[in-house]
C-alpha positions in Angstrom: -12.9 -3.6 -8.5 -13.8 0.3 -9.4 -17.1 0.4 -10.3 -18.0 -1.9 -7.2 -15.5 1.0 -4.9 -18.0 3.4 -5.3 -21.2 2.2 -6.8 -24.4 2.7 -4.8 -25.9 -0.2 -3.1 -21.9 -2.1 -3.1 -20.0 0.7 -2.4 -17.0 -1.1 -0.9 -15.7 2.6 0.0 -17.7 2.8 2.7 -18.2 -0.6 4.1 -14.2 -0.9 6.0 -13.5 -2.5 2.7 -12.5 -0.1 0.4 -9.4 -0.3 1.6 -8.6 -3.7 0.3 -10.4 -3.3 -3.1 -8.3 -1.0 -3.9 -4.9 -2.8 -2.8 -6.6 -5.9 -5.1 -7.9 -3.3 -8.1 -4.4 -1.4 -8.0 -1.7 -3.9 -6.5 -2.4 -7.4 -6.6 -4.6 -7.7 -9.6 -2.5 -5.4 -12.5 1.1 -7.3 -11.1 0.0 -10.5 -11.2 -2.0 -10.0 -14.3 1.4 -8.5 -15.6 3.0 -11.1 -15.5 0.9 -13.5 -16.1 0.3 -12.5 -19.5 4.3 -11.9 -20.1 5.1 -15.1 -18.9 2.2 -16.5 -19.1 2.0 -18.6 -15.6 2.0 -17.3 -11.7 4.5 -18.8 -9.1 5.1 -17.5 -5.6 7.9 -14.9 -6.7 4.7 -13.0 -8.8 2.6 -13.2 -5.3 5.6 -12.0 -3.3 6.2 -8.8 -6.0 2.7 -7.8 -6.0 2.2 -7.4 -2.1 4.5 -4.9 -1.8 2.8 -2.7 -4.6 -0.5 -3.9 -2.8 0.4 -2.8 0.6 1.9 0.6 -0.1 -1.3 1.8 -3.0 -3.9 0.3 0.0 -1.1 3.0 2.5 -1.9 5.7 -0.4 -6.1 6.0 0.8 -6.1 4.9 4.1 -3.4 8.0 5.5 -5.7 9.8 2.1 -8.8 8.8 4.9 -7.1 10.5 8.2 -8.1 14.1 7.4 -12.2 13.0 6.1 -13.1 10.9 9.0 -15.4 13.5 10.6 -16.7 14.3 7.2 -17.2 10.0 6.4 -18.6 9.4 9.8 -21.6 11.7 9.9 -22.0 10.7 6.0 -22.5 6.8 7.3 -18.9 6.2 5.8 -17.2 3.3 7.7 -13.8 3.5 6.5 -11.3 1.7 8.6 -10.2 5.0 9.8 -13.3 5.5 11.1 -13.7 2.4 12.4 -10.6 2.0 14.0 -9.8 5.8 14.9 -6.1 7.0 14.3 -4.7 4.8 16.8 -5.9 1.9 14.7 -4.7 4.2 11.3 -1.1 3.8 12.4 -1.4 0.3 13.9 -3.0 -0.8 10.1 -0.7 1.3 8.1 2.3 -0.1 10.0 0.7 -3.6 9.3 1.7 -2.9 5.8 4.7 -1.7 5.9 5.9 -4.5 7.8 4.0 -7.0 4.8 5.7 -5.2 2.6 8.6 -5.2 4.1 8.8 -9.2 5.3 7.4 -9.8 0.9 11.0 -8.5 0.1 13.0 -9.6 1.9 10.9 -13.0 1.4 11.4 -12.2 -2.6 15.0 -11.6 -1.6 15.1 -15.2 0.0 13.5 -16.7 -2.9 15.8 -15.3 -5.7 13.3 -13.7 -6.7 14.7 -10.3 -5.7 18.4 -9.5 -6.2 20.3 -8.9 -2.7 20.7 -5.5 -3.2 16.8 -4.3 -3.0 17.1 -5.5 1.0 18.9 -1.6 0.6 15.9 0.2 -0.8 13.6 -2.2 1.3 15.0 -1.0 4.4 14.4 3.1 3.4 11.0 2.1 2.0 9.8 0.5 5.2 11.3 3.2 7.2 10.0 6.0 5.0 6.4 3.8 6.0 7.0 4.3 9.9 8.0 7.9 9.6 4.5 8.3 7.7 3.2 6.4 9.9 4.2 8.2 13.1 2.6 11.3 11.5 -1.0 10.0 10.9 -3.0 12.8 13.5 -6.6 14.2 12.2 -6.1 17.4 14.9 -6.1 20.5 12.2 -2.9 21.6 14.0 -0.9 18.5 12.5 -2.2 19.3 9.2 1.1 20.0 7.7 2.5 16.7 9.1 -0.4 15.0 7.9 0.2 16.5 4.3 3.8 15.4 5.0 3.0 12.3 5.5 0.6 11.7 3.2 3.5 12.9 0.5 5.9 11.2 1.8 3.6 8.1 1.1 2.8 9.1 -2.1 6.4 8.4 -3.0 7.3 5.6 -0.9 4.6 3.5 -3.7 6.4 5.7 -6.5 9.6 5.1 -5.7 8.7 1.4 -4.6 7.0 0.8 -7.9 10.0 2.1 -9.6 12.9 0.3 -7.4 10.6 -2.9 -7.3 11.1 -3.4 -11.2 13.9 -2.2 -11.8 15.2 -4.7 -9.2 14.0 -7.1 -11.1 14.7 -6.1 -14.7 17.8 -6.6 -13.4 18.0 -9.5 -11.8 17.2 -11.1 -15.4 19.9 -8.9 -17.3 22.1 -11.9 -18.5 
């Protein structure tokens, strides 16, 4: 997946599907692969766990494309931010945030995640909405965008740690 992301000829990053490749390569595949290696099966619960991870990593790429939108456009790269513009990037980011939250809620309802995980899920979703609101390519908005990028990185890092911790604590006797 990593090769196809930037390999000339395939170059998924320039075709508007790089974000999906990153979500699969850094979210779905490692998460489901880890579950399969440890349990020998992959069920609905594992899929629900990989959705937030995939959404968070996709959001990292998406928001990091914003400062490069003009350079990417000039180079012929058709990233989602180039294709959809800043308003579209906000919509995509909010959608990723909502998908991560819904998957977490379904994980709680399906007893894959403990009930207490609802609180971190809400906090992470609210942080995602704040970051989405701060997406802007304007030069005078760079400090705000930089904080939104940092917040996005924190959402992914903290989100993954809390997600794994909640699964481990949920399976302790």
